[in-house]
N, C-alpha and C positions, 0 to 999 in steps of 0.2 A: 504493500500500500504506500502511495506517495506520502511524504512527510506532512505536507500541508493538509491532505485529506485526513491523515491520522490525527493531526492536531485538532482539526475541526470536529472529528468524531468524538474525541475526548472532551472538548469544550461543550459539545451538545449533551453528552452524558452528565457533565457537571451541572449544566443548566437544568436538566430534568430533575436532578437531585435537590436543587435549590430553586426557589421561585425567582430569585434575583441574582445577577452576577456580582453585586456589591462592588462595582467598579466606579462609584460616584463619590466625588469629594464635594461636601456642602459647606459653603461659607454663609453663615447666618449673621445678619447685621441688625443691630438696633438702628434707630434713625435719628431722633432728636439728640443733639449734642454728641453724636457719633459721626454721622455723615454730614450734618449741617451744624453751624455754630450755636444756634439757639433752638427755639421751638417753631414747629412748622405752622402753627396757627397765626403767626405774625402777619402774613399777607391778608388774612381775613380782617383783622382789626384795622389795618391800614386802609383797606378798600371801603370799609363801612364807617370809618371815623370813630372807632372805639378805643379808649385808652387801655393799652395792653397791660400796663403795670397794675392798674386798678382792677382789671378783669381777674388776673391771677391772684391778687390779694384777696379778692372776694372768694375765689375758688378755694384757696388755702384755708379760709375761715369756715367754709360750709360744713365740713365733717363735724367740727365741734358744736356748731349751731344745731345741726340735725340730731346729734347725740343727746343734746339737752332735751330734745323733743321725743327721745326714745327710739330714734331711727338710726341704724348703722349704715353708712354709705362707704363706697370705695374711694379712697383718697386718690387713686390713680386715674379714675374715670369720671369723677363727679363733674369735671369740666365739661363733659358732653351734655349733661343735664343743664348746666349753666348756659351753654351755647343755645340750647333749645329754648330756655327761658328768654334769652335775648331775641330769638326769632319771634316768639309769641308776643313779646313786648314791643316789637316793631323795630328794634335797633338793627336786627339782621334780617329784615323783611326781604323775602325773595331769595334767600340762600338755598341753593339746590346742590345736588351732587355734581352736576355739570359745572356749576360755578366753582365748587371746591377743586375740581380737576383743573380748571383754568388757572386758579390761584396757585395751584401746585407748581405751575411752570415758572413761577417767580422765585422759587426756592433756590438759594445759592449754596453750593456744596463746598466742603473743605477742599484745599488744593489737591488735585490729582485723583479724586475719588472715582469719577466715572472711568478714567483711564486705567486705574488699578483694577477695576472690575474686569476689563477686557484682558489686561496682562495676566491676571490670575487664571482666567478661562483658557488662555493660550498655553499654559504650562503643560497640561496633559497631552498636547500635541507636539511638544518640543523634543521628545525622545522616542526612538523606535520602540523601546520596550513598553513605554506608556501607550503608544498607538497599537501595539500588538494586542494589548488587553483591553483596548477600547475604553480607556479611562477618560472621564470627562468631569468637569466641575460646574456646579450650579450655585448661583447666588440667591439667597432668600432675605427678605426683610420681615422682621417680626417687631411690631411697634405698638405702643399704647396710643399712638397718634391716629390720624385719619387716613384711611386707605385711599380714598379718592384723591387726596392731595399728593400722596406718594405716586399714584398712577399717572398723575399729570406732570410729575417732575422729570428732570433730565435723566435720572437714574433708572426709571421704569423700564426702558427698552433693554437694559442690561441684566435684569433679574428674572428668575424663573417663576417666582410667586411672591405675593405680598399678603401678609397676615396683619391686619390692623382693624381699628374700629370702623363700623359702617353705620350709615344713617338710612332710614326709610323716608321717602317723600310722600307717598300716597298710600297709607295703610288701608287695607281692605276693611269694610264696615262689618259690624255684627250681622250674622245670618247671610253673609255673602254667598254661601254655598247654596242657598235656597233661591237665589235670584238667577233668572235666565240671562239677564244682561246687566252688567255693572254700569253705574253712572260714569260718564266721561268726566274726569277731573281736569280742568283747564289750568288752574293756578297751582302748579307743582311747587312744593316748598318742603324742606326738611321738617319732619314733625315727630319722628320717633327714632329710638336707637335700635339698630338691627343687630350689631355684633359689638361686644365689649371685649377688649383685650387689656388686661392689667398685667402687672409684673409677675404674677403667679401663673395666670392663664397662658403666658408666653411659653411655659414649659410644655403645655399641651401641644402647641404647634411644633415644638422640637420633635415630639413623638409622632406627630402626623407626617413630618418629613422622614423620620426614621422608618416608619412602617409603610410609607408610600400612599397614605390616605389622599393626599393632594393629587396623586396621579390616577388613583382608582377609588372612586367614591363608594364602591361596594365594601371597602375596608373600613371598619369602624376603629377609631383610635383606641377604644377600650378592648378590642378583640385581642385574644392571645395569639401572638405570632412568634414562632421560634426565632432566636437571634439570627440564625443562618438564612432565614427567609425574609429578613427586613431589607427594605430597599437601600437605605443609607445607614449603616452602622454608626452609632454615636462617635466611635473612635475615628471616624472619617469626617468629622465635623469640626469647624472652627467657629467660635462665637465671639463677635467683636461688639463691644458696648462701652458705655461711658462711666458707669459708676455703681454705687451701692444698691440702687434700685434694681439692678440686674443680677443680684446675688442668686435668686432662685434658678435662673438659667445657667449662670456660671457654675453653680453647684452640680446641676444635672449633667452638664456636658463634661466638666472636669472629672467627676467621679466615675464616669463611664468611658474614660479614655480619650475624650476629645480635647481640643486645644482651646484655651480661653485667653483673650487679650483685651485689655482695657485701654481706652484712649482718653486724653485730656486736652482741653484747649491750651495751646502753648503759652498763652498770656495769663493763665489762671493758676496761681500758686495753690489755691484751695483744691482745685480739681486734681492737681499733681499729688497733693497730700492724700486725697481720697484714694487714688489709685495705688499709692504706695502702701496704704493701710490694707487694701484688698490683697496685695501681693503677700504681705507679712501674715495675713490671716489665712493664707492658703487658698483663696478663692480663685485666683487667676495664675496663669503661667508667667505672664509678663505684661508690661504696659509701655505706652509710648505716646508721643504727641499725635493729635488728629491731623497729621500731614501725610497725605497718601502719594506725594510725588515720588518718582522712581528712586531717588537717592535717599529717601527718608528711612529712619530706623524702622518705622512701622511697616512700610512697604517691604523692606528687606526681610523682616521677621515673618510676615505673612507669606511671601514667596518661598522662603526657606521651608516653612512648615507644610505648605502645600506640596512641595517636592518630596518631603519626607513621607507624607501620607501616600503619595503616588508610588514611591519606592516600596512602601509596605504592602500596597495592593499588588504590585508586581510580585513581591516575595510570596505573598499568600496564594496568588494564582499559580505561580510556578510550583509551590509546594503541593497544592491540590492536584496539579497536573501530574506530578511525579507519583503521587499516591494512586492515581487512576491508570498509570501506564505500566504495562508489563514488558519484559525484555523480549525483543524480536528474535525469531529463529535465525540461525546462520549456519554456514558450512563448517563442519568440524575438520580439524587437521590432527596429525599425530601428536603434535605438541599440546593439543587440547585434551588428550586422553589423561584421565586421573592416574596418579601414581598408585602403586600397589598399597592397598590398605585404605585408600581414600574412596569414599562413596561417590558414585556418579550423581550428577545433578538431576533432581526429579524433573520429569517431563512437565511442560506447561499444560495446564488444562485447556487453555484457549489462547489464541494468538493475539486477538485484538478485542 
């Protein structure tokens, strides 16, 4: 049998034994203060003439106010409710998902961010051994921010999927299932929250990527899937984020063999100190400035570890190949005859 045909046969057998080749590297990114210097909601406030500082001051006070009323709210996502309050009050009248996507185009990224995404994706094609095993890299964004704004940003074409908060514009009315024809709504406007992502729920999306739920909606994130059948093992993930609020994901990724990296605004001593504390607490592997230009420490660290993960995939694939490969038959010569007292090699039960 020709070598290439034999290799293909073994690869096919390996694929049958496992649901996935597990040849994917996943870079999972936070968004606010990781890829951009501030918060993505800034263009909303600028467009509608709302004082940004005042908005966030009110948001930060809301959990304590509601707690006094006996209601527990999420500190990470209560800002969504406050945005809707502004819409109902008229300050954000007419805000739609389409408008959010348009405002997302105004977001300004840290230096080199979009270019680094492409550079990292190119690494699996840079070596013959990587191409041999069809290794490729996917970028994901998991954020407590607004999905539509990320979809409208310059980074969107470079990512595989976006997991973030979503709004509903025209919620279906009660008893809609009994109606033959639903009323046509002319004035679309955000009125409800569709998806909430907080810093703990972020871990759910890590496991969705891990199990391949985002690629096959038939797979439930809570379903039991054996490690060898998961689409992207956690030890082939890198998680990049900005600080203490990302500890849940840092912990999940790092404890399962993935790589964790924190970034800080180069002009902020406080953010530098936060990242240093995360390193000493064992939450992250390393940290560096949110500068993604080719010569930066951060870009070098990420490129190095993507290559290391690719090397590990090659090693794992070659090991699996050798386990599934038996020695080929060959012509025997006198020199191959065993010496007296040595047992002859047992015949192979099958050739291929």
